[in-house]
N, C-alpha and C positions, 0 to 999 in steps of 0.2 A: 504494500500500500504506500509506503514511504517513497518508493521508486516511481510509482505511477503518478503521484501528486505533482512533483516537480515537472514531469513531462507534460502533464495536463496544463499547468500554469504557463509553460513555454508556448504551447499551442495557442492558448487564449491570447497571450501577448502578441504572438506573430499575426494572428487574425486581426487584432486591433490595429496594429501598425499597417497591415495591408489595407484596411478600410481608410485609415487616416491619409494615406498617400495616393489613393485613387483620385483621378481627375473628377471634380464635381462641377460640371458645366453643362450648358445647353448649346448645341451647335446646329447649324443648318444653313439654309439658303432662302432668300426672299426674291421671288420673281412675280411678274404679272401672270395672269391666266394664260397669256399667249407665249410665255416663256422668256420675256424680256427681263434681264437681270436688273434688280432695283438696288441701286447703290445709295450709300449715305442715308439710310433710313433706320429708324429706331426699332429695336427689339427690346421689350421691357418686361419685367416681372412686377406685378402689382399685388399688394396685400392690404386689404381693408382701405381701399381708396388711395393708396400712396405707392409711388414707384420705389421699390427697394433695391432694384438692380436694373441696369440698362447698358446697351452698347449700340453701335451702328454697323450696318453692313459695309463690307469693303467694296472695291471696284469690280469684284466678281459676283457681288450680291450675297456673299457668304458672311456668316457671323459666328463669333464664339463669345458666349456670355457666362462668366463665372457665377455660380449660384451661391447666395449668401447663407442659406440654411435649408434643412429638410422641412418639407411641409406641402400644403396644397394651396396653390396660388392661381392667379389669372396671368396668362402670357399674352402679350399684345405685340403685333408687328404692324409697322406703317403709321404709327401715331404722328399726326401733324405733317404727313406727307402731302405735298401739293396736288399730285396727280392721281393718287390712289386712296381708296377707302381702307381704313385700318381694319384689321381682323383680330378678334380676341378668342382665346381658348380658355374657358373657365374651368375651375376645378381640376387644374393640371397638377398632378401629384409627383413631387420629387421625394420618393419614399426611401431611397438609399443613396449613399454617396457614390454616384456613378456618372457616366457620361450619357446624356440624353440627346436625341436628335429630333428636330422638328423643322420641316420645310413649310413655308407659307406661300400661298398663291393669292395675290391681291387683285381686287377688281378695280378697273380704271374709273376715275371720277369723270364721267362723260361730259358734264357741264364745264368743268375746269379745262379739260382738253379742248373742247370746242371753243371756249372763250380765247384761249391762248393761240390756237391755230388761226382763228379769225383775225386776231391782232397781227400775226405774222403775215397773213395774206394781204391785209390792208396796207401794211408797211411796204410789201413787195410792189403792189400796184401803184402806190404813191411814188415809189422810187422809179419805177419804169416810166411813168409819165413825167418825171423830173430827173432824168437820168444823170444830167450834168451837175445836179445839186448834191454835194457831198454830205450835207446834213441828212438827207433822206437815205443815203447809203448807210450812214452810221446807224440810223434807226432800224434799218433792216438787219444789220449785223447784230445790234443789241437785242433784237427779238429772236434771232436765230437760236435754235436749241443749244444748250450749254453743256451737254453731256451725251454719251451714247444712249443712256436711258431715254432722255428727252427726244433725241434724234429718231429713235425707233418709234416712240409714241406718236410723233408728228407725221412720220413718213412711211412707216411699215404697212405693207399690204396685209400682214397678219392681224393687224388691229381692225376689228370689225366696226368699231365706233367711228364716228365722223372725224376724219383727220385730213391730212394733205397728201395722201398717197398718190393722187394723180399729178400733183405738182412737184413731187420729190426730186425727180431728175432735173427739172428746170431750175428749181431753187438752188440746188447744190452746184449745178453748172454755172449759174449766174454768180454765185459767191466766189467761184474760182476762175472766172473769166479774166483774161489778161487786162491788167491795169484797173481792175475793179476797185482795189484799195491798196494802201501802202504796205510794205513789208512789216513794218512795226505793228500795224493793226492785225495782220495775219498771225504774227508770232504771239501777240497777246491773246488772240482768239484760241490758238492751239494750246497755250499754257493753261488757260482757263478750262478748256475742254478736257485736257488730260487729267485734271484733278479728280474727276469722277468717272473715268472711262478705262476699261481694259479690253484690248482687242481680242482676247481669248474668248470673250462672250459676246462679240460684236455681231450685229445684224447687218443686213445688206447695205443700208444707207450709211451706217457708221463706217463700214469698210470703204465705201466710196469716198467719204470725207477723209479718211486716213490716207488713201492712195493719193488724193489731191494734195494733202498736206505734206506727204513725203517728198513730192516733187519740189516744193518750195523750200523745205528744210535742206535738202541735198544741194540745192542751187545757191542758197544763202546761209551757210553754216555760221559764218562770223556774226551776221546780224542776229541770228538766233541766240548765240552765246552772249551778245551784248544785252539782250533782253533778260536772259536768265541770270546775268550777273547782278541785276537789281532785285531779284526775287529771293524769298526766304528759302533756306535749304530744303525744307519739306516740299515746297512747291517745285523746286528743281528736281528733287528725287521722283516726285509723282509724274513730272513731265517725261523723264527718261524711262520710267516704268511703262508708261503708255507707248512711247516711241518704240521701245524694244519689243513690247508685247505683240506688235503687228508683224514682226519678223522681216522688216524691210531693211534692216541695218546690220545684217550679218548673223550667222548662227554660232560658229566657233570663234570668230574674230570680228570685231567691229569694222565696218567699211571705212575707207580711208578719208572720207570727207572732213573728219574732225582732227586729223593728225596734227595739222599746223597750228591748232589752237591751244595745245597743252601748256605752252609757255606762258601765254598771256592770261589764260582763264584757268588757273590752277584748281580753284575750288570746284568750278563747274565740270572740269574734265575729270577730276577725282570722283565726283559723285556719279558721273556718267559711267566710269569704269566699274564702280561698285554695283550699280544697278544692272549693268550688262552681265557681270559675274553672277548676280542673283538669278538670272534667267537661264543659266547654263545647267 
């Protein structure tokens, strides 16, 4: 009996440590009902009317949410998202310290999408009728979708709700037609777009946007680095993540467009190398 008791205690301690070090989190992905990855949106744990834990989806629409405690709670995805209705799962039980998985499929807010696409269409027609007026071009650019998620919502044929699927090709072609706007404006547009976009989950319109952007980036790399030099490190990192995620700048080695910039733009070049290595 004396020999059995210590062994029993050791087993209990081992089991306790095993549970203690298990990952206690909720993971998954948030997409639209059409399969569009929804980036930068909340996934939250609610308890008695209060948020006790939350995170946001990454540029792939994925999330990892560490759980604060065992119990039964409400899990909500998409809270305060502009284009989608939030969804709640009530009485969700986290009964053991383990990893839980839940994917969410959000419904499009039809009215919000219609309102925004109408505004883009109006800005486009106003610009076309006053094409030499740079103010109207800027308004069109400012109304243009700011991420891959928005671009697919506005232009994808997979979206059955009323959007701009018929105008998609014309709008993107207009944006990238020769001398439409200055290089600085393009690079600011690309940097903004990159913050919430990953080409690994890109739809047809996002790929078209990327292909057009690649042409400009490869043609004017110095001007790109000029703009990146005034951006915060996180924004620079996000830009290169997007740039490399499309596969247009090398697989085993970065293409040579940027080689001559490593001396003058040390910070930007170093960040670029780090992000390229991360995709290998």
